[in-house]
N, C-alpha and C positions, 0 to 999 in steps of 0.2 A: 066465306068461303075458305075455302084451305088453296093456295097460290104456291106453285114448286116453280122451282129452274134451274138452267145449269150453271151452277156457282164459275164457273171457268169466264162463261158468258157476261155474269154479272159485274165479274171484278174488271173485265175488261170494258163494259160500257162504266162503269164508274169511274176510269181513269179519263173516258174521252168524255163524256156527257156530266159528268160530275154526280151520277145518282145510280146507283144498285140495284137490282130488282125488291131486294131488301125493304128498301123504300121505296121506291115506286108507287108497291102497292097499296101506300096506306091512300089512292086517288079513290077505292073503293069505300073508303070510312066518309069520305064527302060525296056533296050530289056530284055527278061526270054522266056526259053525253056515251050514248051508247051508238054503235053502227056495225053491220057485218062486212068483214073487211073483203074476206072471200071464201068461196065454196068447197074447193078443194085443196087439203086440205081445209075445215069448216074456221075460220081464221075470227076474232072480234076485233075491233078497236073502240078501249076507252079513253078518252081526252075529259081528264079531271085534272084537281090541283091537288100537289105534294109542294107542300109549304108553300113559297113563294114563284112557284112555276108551274105553268100550266104544261102539260105532256100528254102525248099523245102514246098509248101502251097498245101494245099488239097480245094477243092471249089467244089459247086453244081451250076448248072443257073437255078435260077427259076425266077418266073415271080410275082408280083400282082397286084394292082391296078394302080399301078404311073408305070408299065412296068415292065420289065426284070433287074436283078439284081446278083450277083453272094453270094454265100451263104458262106460264109467260114467257114471248117469241121475242120481241125485242121491243124497245120504246124512243120516242125521240120527243125536244121540247117539240110542241105543236107551232104547228105553223099560221099564217093569216086564215086562212080559209076553215086550219078547224078550232083557229080561236072566234070566230064564227059562226062555226056549226054550234058549240058551247054556247055560246055566249046566248042563241035562238030558242036553244033546247031548253 
């Protein structure tokens, strides 16, 4: 699946949290736990590994002229409860 994001936000997150969206989307290449985060707008939370870090990525499913893609909203290091969800899944 294609992924897109706001580059300025990605740079800000990289400075604050150590990874930009370009690195974080690698979590889709390994097993991840998926759940719906909110309904309006519909957002999803994917919890998965990026290198040695377990992270939670919030994204929306969108579509453009080339087809569907994931729009990255934000991410953070997984919390204890998110780690438990990942391990149970």
